[in-house]
C-alpha positions as CSV (number, residue, x, y, z in Angstrom):
1,M,-0.1,0.5,-0.2
2,A,3.1,2.5,0.8
3,L,4.2,2.0,-2.6
4,V,0.9,2.1,-4.8
5,L,-1.0,4.8,-2.8
6,P,1.4,7.3,-3.6
7,I,1.6,6.8,-7.8
8,F,-2.1,6.6,-7.6
9,L,-2.9,9.8,-5.9
10,L,-0.3,11.3,-8.7
11,L,-2.3,9.6,-11.1
12,V,-5.6,10.8,-10.2
13,V,-4.4,14.2,-9.1
14,G,-2.6,14.9,-12.5
15,M,-6.2,13.5,-14.5
16,L,-7.7,16.3,-12.4
17,E,-5.2,19.1,-13.3
18,F,-5.8,18.3,-16.6
19,A,-9.5,17.9,-16.9
20,K,-8.9,21.9,-14.8
21,A,-6.5,22.9,-18.1
22,W,-8.9,21.0,-21.1
23,N,-11.9,22.9,-19.6
24,L,-9.7,26.5,-19.4
25,H,-8.5,25.7,-23.1
26,Q,-12.0,25.1,-23.9
27,V,-13.4,28.3,-22.2
28,V,-10.7,30.2,-23.9
29,T,-11.6,29.0,-27.7
30,D,-14.9,30.2,-26.8
31,A,-14.7,33.3,-25.6
32,V,-12.4,33.8,-29.2
33,R,-15.0,33.1,-31.5
34,E,-17.3,35.0,-29.5
35,G,-15.5,37.8,-29.9
36,A,-14.8,37.5,-33.2
37,R,-18.5,37.0,-34.2
38,R,-19.4,40.2,-32.3
39,A,-16.7,41.9,-33.9
40,L,-17.7,40.8,-37.6
41,V,-21.2,41.0,-36.4
42,Q,-21.6,45.1,-35.6
43,D,-21.2,47.8,-38.2
44,T,-18.5,49.8,-35.9
45,A,-16.9,48.1,-32.8
46,P,-14.7,49.4,-30.1
47,V,-12.7,46.9,-28.8
48,D,-14.6,46.7,-25.5
49,S,-17.9,45.6,-27.4
50,V,-15.0,42.7,-28.3
51,Y,-13.6,42.4,-24.9
52,A,-16.8,42.5,-23.5
53,P,-18.3,38.8,-24.1
54,M,-14.8,37.3,-23.5
55,W,-14.3,38.3,-19.8
56,R,-17.6,37.2,-19.7
57,Y,-16.9,34.0,-21.0
58,L,-14.1,33.9,-18.7
59,E,-16.0,35.4,-15.6
60,Q,-19.1,32.6,-15.6
61,A,-16.2,29.5,-16.0
62,G,-14.8,30.6,-12.8
63,Y,-11.4,32.4,-14.5
64,L,-9.7,35.6,-13.2
65,A,-10.3,37.7,-16.3
66,T,-8.1,40.8,-14.6
67,Y,-5.2,38.2,-15.6
68,A,-6.4,37.9,-18.9
69,S,-4.4,39.6,-22.2
70,M,-6.6,40.4,-24.9
71,G,-5.9,41.5,-28.5
72,V,-7.4,42.6,-31.7
73,C,-6.3,43.8,-34.7
74,N,-6.9,44.2,-38.5
75,V,-5.1,42.0,-40.8
76,P,-4.5,43.5,-44.1
77,G,-1.7,41.2,-44.5
78,P,0.1,38.7,-42.7
79,T,1.5,41.0,-39.8
80,N,1.2,40.6,-35.9
81,C,-1.2,42.0,-33.6
82,A,1.2,43.6,-31.4
83,T,2.5,45.9,-34.3
84,K,-1.0,46.8,-35.1
85,P,-3.2,47.4,-32.6
86,Y,-7.1,47.6,-33.4
87,P,-8.2,50.8,-32.7
88,A,-10.5,51.7,-29.4
89,A,-12.3,54.2,-31.0
90,P,-15.9,53.4,-32.6
91,T,-14.7,53.0,-36.4
92,N,-15.8,51.5,-39.4
93,F,-13.8,48.9,-40.1
94,K,-16.0,46.1,-42.0
95,K,-14.9,46.2,-45.6
96,T,-15.5,42.6,-47.6
97,G,-12.5,40.7,-47.6
98,E,-10.9,42.3,-44.6
99,R,-9.4,39.8,-42.1
100,M,-8.9,40.5,-38.3
101,T,-7.4,38.7,-35.6
102,I,-8.9,38.1,-32.2
103,E,-6.1,36.9,-29.2
104,L,-6.9,36.0,-25.8
105,S,-4.2,34.4,-23.2
106,I,-4.7,33.5,-19.8
107,P,-1.9,32.1,-17.2
108,Y,-2.8,29.0,-16.1
109,R,-1.2,27.4,-12.4
110,I,-0.3,24.0,-12.0
111,F,-0.5,23.2,-8.3
112,V,1.6,20.0,-8.5
113,L,4.4,21.3,-10.1
114,G,4.8,24.3,-7.4
115,N,2.1,26.8,-8.9
116,R,4.4,27.1,-11.8
117,A,2.7,29.2,-14.4
118,L,1.6,28.3,-18.0
119,T,0.3,30.6,-21.1
120,M,-3.0,29.3,-22.4
121,K,-3.4,30.7,-25.5
122,S,-5.9,31.0,-28.2
123,S,-6.4,33.2,-31.1
124,L,-8.6,33.4,-34.6
125,T,-8.4,35.0,-37.7
126,V,-11.9,35.8,-39.3
127,R,-12.3,37.0,-42.9
128,N,-15.6,39.3,-43.4
129,E,-17.7,38.2,-46.3
């Protein structure tokens, strides 16, 4: 029992941690998808109207959205969101064929590894039709 119990407990705790990480990954993916949908549906969309559903998804799932890093950018060509930020003021950005990238990243702490933080990231590039 002394040899088997620690291994068994490590497996159980590992499965629980993996389940929590998978749940966070699904929440982040759904939040990015909803933010992208919101950005394409509206004619003029300030960044806050895109961020709001993403924050709501994280909060409803029980994760602190204050630690999340979100980004929205227009992508006329292959580029990075950090180099071309989306304007915060409401502007008309909907042009046919224009692509937009929505990004979300949030730290995830693994209890078994001494609260070491990993970053869960998700991004989605959508094209306005």
